[in-house]
OpenMM code with the backbone's topology and positions (N, CA, C; nanometers):
from openmm import Vec3, app, unit

residues = "UNK UNK UNK UNK UNK UNK UNK UNK UNK UNK UNK UNK UNK UNK UNK UNK UNK UNK UNK UNK UNK UNK UNK UNK UNK UNK UNK UNK UNK UNK UNK UNK UNK UNK UNK UNK UNK UNK UNK UNK UNK UNK UNK UNK UNK UNK UNK UNK UNK UNK UNK UNK UNK UNK UNK UNK UNK UNK UNK UNK UNK UNK UNK UNK UNK UNK UNK UNK UNK UNK UNK UNK UNK UNK UNK UNK UNK UNK UNK UNK UNK UNK UNK UNK".split()
positions = [
    Vec3(8.3705, 11.8342, 9.2181),
    Vec3(8.2511, 11.8097, 9.2957),
    Vec3(8.1493, 11.9198, 9.2693),
    Vec3(8.0302, 11.8788, 9.2530),
    Vec3(7.9193, 11.9721, 9.2343),
    Vec3(7.8615, 12.0061, 9.3714),
    Vec3(7.8643, 12.1327, 9.4119),
    Vec3(7.8083, 12.1691, 9.5431),
    Vec3(7.6615, 12.1278, 9.5562),
    Vec3(7.6267, 12.0871, 9.6786),
    Vec3(7.4905, 12.0485, 9.7173),
    Vec3(7.4393, 11.9242, 9.6456),
    Vec3(7.5309, 11.8354, 9.6106),
    Vec3(7.4949, 11.7051, 9.5549),
    Vec3(7.5783, 11.5979, 9.6234),
    Vec3(7.5254, 11.4774, 9.6311),
    Vec3(7.5997, 11.3648, 9.6853),
    Vec3(7.6794, 11.3033, 9.5719),
    Vec3(7.8094, 11.2827, 9.5941),
    Vec3(7.8979, 11.2302, 9.4903),
    Vec3(7.9453, 11.0915, 9.5317),
    Vec3(7.9332, 10.9946, 9.4399),
    Vec3(7.9758, 10.8570, 9.4668),
    Vec3(8.0800, 10.8098, 9.3661),
    Vec3(8.1527, 10.9014, 9.3038),
    Vec3(8.2518, 10.8656, 9.2017),
    Vec3(8.3700, 10.7880, 9.2593),
    Vec3(8.4031, 10.8083, 9.3849),
    Vec3(8.5120, 10.7339, 9.4483),
    Vec3(8.4500, 10.6109, 9.5143),
    Vec3(8.4861, 10.4892, 9.4687),
    Vec3(8.4240, 10.3678, 9.5230),
    Vec3(8.4360, 10.3595, 9.6755),
    Vec3(8.3235, 10.3292, 9.7405),
    Vec3(8.3206, 10.3135, 9.8847),
    Vec3(8.2996, 10.4421, 9.9627),
    Vec3(8.2906, 10.5550, 9.8924),
    Vec3(8.2761, 10.6849, 9.9583),
    Vec3(8.1556, 10.7608, 9.9047),
    Vec3(8.0902, 10.8334, 9.9932),
    Vec3(7.9881, 10.9301, 9.9542),
    Vec3(8.0379, 11.0647, 10.0058),
    Vec3(8.0487, 11.1616, 9.9165),
    Vec3(8.1003, 11.2935, 9.9529),
    Vec3(7.9936, 11.3973, 9.9227),
    Vec3(7.9699, 11.4827, 10.0210),
    Vec3(7.8757, 11.5931, 10.0044),
    Vec3(7.9505, 11.7226, 10.0336),
    Vec3(7.9438, 11.8154, 9.9414),
    Vec3(8.0062, 11.9464, 9.9571),
    Vec3(7.8946, 12.0489, 9.9591),
    Vec3(7.8798, 12.1192, 10.0691),
    Vec3(7.7705, 12.2155, 10.0812),
    Vec3(7.7913, 12.3366, 9.9909),
    Vec3(7.9122, 12.3941, 9.9959),
    Vec3(7.9440, 12.5117, 9.9155),
    Vec3(8.0756, 12.4874, 9.8442),
    Vec3(8.0966, 12.5557, 9.7341),
    Vec3(8.2234, 12.5395, 9.6642),
    Vec3(8.2440, 12.6443, 9.5575),
    Vec3(8.3680, 12.6549, 9.5168),
    Vec3(8.4072, 12.7441, 9.4081),
    Vec3(8.4684, 12.6567, 9.2998),
    Vec3(8.3919, 12.6267, 9.1966),
    Vec3(8.4376, 12.5378, 9.0905),
    Vec3(8.5615, 12.5908, 9.0204),
    Vec3(8.5686, 12.7217, 9.0000),
    Vec3(8.6827, 12.7816, 8.9295),
    Vec3(8.8127, 12.7582, 9.0068),
    Vec3(8.8077, 12.7695, 9.1396),
    Vec3(8.9271, 12.7501, 9.2214),
    Vec3(8.9436, 12.6058, 9.2693),
    Vec3(8.8390, 12.5263, 9.2531),
    Vec3(8.8454, 12.3877, 9.2980),
    Vec3(8.8438, 12.3726, 9.4486),
    Vec3(8.7840, 12.4688, 9.5182),
    Vec3(8.7799, 12.4625, 9.6650),
    Vec3(8.6383, 12.4318, 9.7126),
    Vec3(8.6312, 12.3674, 9.8287),
    Vec3(8.5037, 12.3287, 9.8870),
    Vec3(8.4894, 12.3899, 10.0257),
    Vec3(8.3657, 12.4035, 10.0695),
    Vec3(8.3375, 12.4457, 10.2067),
    Vec3(8.2287, 12.3561, 10.2630),
    Vec3(8.2381, 12.3254, 10.3906),
    Vec3(8.1432, 12.2406, 10.4629),
    Vec3(8.1292, 12.1043, 10.3948),
    Vec3(8.2269, 12.0203, 10.4197),
    Vec3(8.2409, 11.8897, 10.3545),
    Vec3(8.1951, 11.7789, 10.4493),
    Vec3(8.1228, 11.6800, 10.3947),
    Vec3(8.0790, 11.5618, 10.4681),
    Vec3(8.1204, 11.4396, 10.3870),
    Vec3(8.1878, 11.3439, 10.4519),
    Vec3(8.2311, 11.2219, 10.3829),
    Vec3(8.1841, 11.1012, 10.4633),
    Vec3(8.1232, 11.0061, 10.3954),
    Vec3(8.0780, 10.8801, 10.4542),
    Vec3(8.1550, 10.7690, 10.3850),
    Vec3(8.2156, 10.6787, 10.4624),
    Vec3(8.2913, 10.5683, 10.4029),
    Vec3(8.2646, 10.4397, 10.4783),
    Vec3(8.2258, 10.3357, 10.4063),
    Vec3(8.2087, 10.2038, 10.4647),
    Vec3(8.3451, 10.1362, 10.4638),
    Vec3(8.3927, 10.0910, 10.5806),
    Vec3(8.5255, 10.0310, 10.5930),
    Vec3(8.5196, 9.8803, 10.5705),
    Vec3(8.6349, 9.8196, 10.5429),
    Vec3(8.6420, 9.6750, 10.5164),
    Vec3(8.5966, 9.5912, 10.6360),
    Vec3(8.6183, 9.6424, 10.7583),
    Vec3(8.5795, 9.5669, 10.8774),
    Vec3(8.4306, 9.5810, 10.9117),
    Vec3(8.3556, 9.6503, 10.8271),
    Vec3(8.2121, 9.6681, 10.8495),
    Vec3(8.1777, 9.7951, 10.9254),
    Vec3(8.2769, 9.8612, 10.9787),
    Vec3(8.2519, 9.9872, 11.0488),
    Vec3(8.2286, 10.0991, 10.9473),
    Vec3(8.1841, 10.2115, 10.9983),
    Vec3(8.1581, 10.3280, 10.9142),
    Vec3(8.2456, 10.4425, 10.9625),
    Vec3(8.3046, 10.5151, 10.8706),
    Vec3(8.3844, 10.6330, 10.9045),
    Vec3(8.3119, 10.7536, 10.8475),
    Vec3(8.2900, 10.8521, 10.9356),
    Vec3(8.2255, 10.9772, 10.8965),
    Vec3(8.3269, 11.0892, 10.9216),
    Vec3(8.3463, 11.1741, 10.8219),
    Vec3(8.4403, 11.2849, 10.8329),
    Vec3(8.3675, 11.4135, 10.7953),
    Vec3(8.3863, 11.5152, 10.8761),
    Vec3(8.3374, 11.6481, 10.8400),
    Vec3(8.4578, 11.7412, 10.8368),
    Vec3(8.4509, 11.8413, 10.7506),
    Vec3(8.5609, 11.9374, 10.7401),
    Vec3(8.5063, 12.0741, 10.7046),
    Vec3(8.5741, 12.1751, 10.7541),
    Vec3(8.5346, 12.3120, 10.7227),
    Vec3(8.5596, 12.3427, 10.5749),
    Vec3(8.6726, 12.2911, 10.5217),
    Vec3(8.7042, 12.3152, 10.3803),
    Vec3(8.7848, 12.1996, 10.3251),
    Vec3(8.7955, 12.1950, 10.1936),
    Vec3(8.8708, 12.0879, 10.1301),
    Vec3(8.8907, 12.1128, 9.9824),
    Vec3(8.9714, 12.0232, 9.9231),
    Vec3(8.9986, 12.0285, 9.7791),
    Vec3(9.0660, 11.8974, 9.7400),
    Vec3(9.0796, 11.8734, 9.6111),
    Vec3(9.1565, 11.7604, 9.5613),
    Vec3(9.2793, 11.8160, 9.4919),
    Vec3(9.3980, 11.7733, 9.5379),
    Vec3(9.5238, 11.8077, 9.4717),
    Vec3(9.5601, 11.6925, 9.3800),
    Vec3(9.5918, 11.7211, 9.2570),
    Vec3(9.6231, 11.6163, 9.1603),
    Vec3(9.7587, 11.6394, 9.0958),
    Vec3(9.8273, 11.5287, 9.0711),
    Vec3(9.9489, 11.5295, 8.9917),
    Vec3(9.9300, 11.4241, 8.8840),
    Vec3(10.0292, 11.3998, 8.8055),
    Vec3(10.0151, 11.3009, 8.6971),
    Vec3(9.9860, 11.1611, 8.7497),
    Vec3(10.0519, 11.1232, 8.8605),
    Vec3(10.0399, 10.9863, 8.9099),
    Vec3(9.9284, 10.9642, 9.0108),
    Vec3(9.8931, 11.0684, 9.0874),
    Vec3(9.7959, 11.0444, 9.1939),
    Vec3(9.7172, 11.1703, 9.2286),
    Vec3(9.6093, 11.1481, 9.3018),
    Vec3(9.5266, 11.2569, 9.3538),
    Vec3(9.5185, 11.2418, 9.5050),
    Vec3(9.5058, 11.3547, 9.5731),
    Vec3(9.5018, 11.3537, 9.7181),
    Vec3(9.3897, 11.4444, 9.7671),
    Vec3(9.3125, 11.3943, 9.8610),
    Vec3(9.2070, 11.4726, 9.9231),
    Vec3(9.2689, 11.5518, 10.0377),
    Vec3(9.2563, 11.6844, 10.0347),
    Vec3(9.3135, 11.7718, 10.1368),
    Vec3(9.1984, 11.8389, 10.2109),
    Vec3(9.1914, 11.8167, 10.3432),
    Vec3(9.0849, 11.8729, 10.4253),
    Vec3(9.1433, 11.9630, 10.5333),
    Vec3(9.0695, 12.0679, 10.5694),
    Vec3(9.1098, 12.1573, 10.6784),
    Vec3(9.0036, 12.1558, 10.7867),
    Vec3(9.0487, 12.1615, 10.9117),
    Vec3(8.9584, 12.1585, 11.0267),
    Vec3(8.8655, 12.0381, 11.0189),
    Vec3(8.9251, 11.9211, 11.0032),
    Vec3(8.8482, 11.7976, 10.9865),
    Vec3(8.8334, 11.7240, 11.1188),
    Vec3(8.7197, 11.6557, 11.1339),
    Vec3(8.6924, 11.5681, 11.2472),
    Vec3(8.6415, 11.4372, 11.1890),
    Vec3(8.6990, 11.3248, 11.2369),
    Vec3(8.6583, 11.1927, 11.1884),
    Vec3(8.6007, 11.1124, 11.3042),
    Vec3(8.4991, 11.0302, 11.2729),
    Vec3(8.4386, 10.9441, 11.3726),
    Vec3(8.4238, 10.8048, 11.3129),
    Vec3(8.4631, 10.7044, 11.3896),
    Vec3(8.4461, 10.5652, 11.3486),
    Vec3(8.3274, 10.5081, 11.4245),
    Vec3(8.2331, 10.4519, 11.3516),
    Vec3(8.1145, 10.3897, 11.4108),
    Vec3(8.1266, 10.2395, 11.3889),
    Vec3(8.1351, 10.1593, 11.4952),
    Vec3(8.1519, 10.0145, 11.4800),
    Vec3(8.0348, 9.9513, 11.4051),
    Vec3(8.0609, 9.8352, 11.3452),
    Vec3(7.9546, 9.7629, 11.2751),
    Vec3(7.8509, 9.7139, 11.3755),
    Vec3(7.7326, 9.6810, 11.3275),
    Vec3(7.6227, 9.6394, 11.4143),
    Vec3(7.6581, 9.5148, 11.4953),
    Vec3(7.7340, 9.4222, 11.4383),
    Vec3(7.7696, 9.2988, 11.5081),
    Vec3(7.8959, 9.3087, 11.5901),
    Vec3(7.9567, 9.4241, 11.5951),
    Vec3(8.0830, 9.4426, 11.6659),
    Vec3(8.0631, 9.4396, 11.8163),
    Vec3(8.1653, 9.3889, 11.8868),
    Vec3(8.1626, 9.3924, 12.0328),
    Vec3(8.2219, 9.5230, 12.0845),
    Vec3(8.2721, 9.6045, 11.9925),
    Vec3(8.3268, 9.7351, 12.0282),
    Vec3(8.2119, 9.8297, 12.0608),
    Vec3(8.2190, 9.8962, 12.1745),
    Vec3(8.1094, 9.9825, 12.2179),
    Vec3(8.1476, 10.1289, 12.2262),
    Vec3(8.2680, 10.1615, 12.1900),
    Vec3(8.3146, 10.2997, 12.1988),
    Vec3(8.3186, 10.3639, 12.0609),
    Vec3(8.2867, 10.4914, 12.0559),
    Vec3(8.3007, 10.5682, 11.9339),
    Vec3(8.4327, 10.6419, 11.9435),
    Vec3(8.5011, 10.6541, 11.8333),
    Vec3(8.6335, 10.7175, 11.8332),
    Vec3(8.6310, 10.8415, 11.7484),
    Vec3(8.6652, 10.9556, 11.8075),
    Vec3(8.6802, 11.0807, 11.7345),
    Vec3(8.8268, 11.1080, 11.7171),
    Vec3(8.8663, 11.1497, 11.5976),
    Vec3(9.0055, 11.1837, 11.5753),
    Vec3(9.0152, 11.3041, 11.4837),
    Vec3(9.1258, 11.3740, 11.4924),
    Vec3(9.1498, 11.4904, 11.4060),
    Vec3(9.2221, 11.4465, 11.2818),
] * unit.nanometer
topology = app.Topology()
chain = topology.addChain("A")
for resn in residues:
    res = topology.addResidue(resn, chain)
    for name in ("N", "CA", "C"):
        topology.addAtom(name, app.Element.getBySymbol(name[0]), res)
């Protein structure tokens, strides 16, 4: 991830990393926007993060993260959900 740019390489996600260390592959002040299949939106913020990779898969690792689900405009759901 390039710090201070919006990244859309992962389909369905927009990731913004405010600060980072490219040599170590670590990020600071992370913002993630994801449109869900049900039409809702998931927003995640984290103090820090990185991508751990192995031969078969990659995993997004976040620290001090907070996630919020925002219902779709046509949803009858009226509550916002915050989760760790």
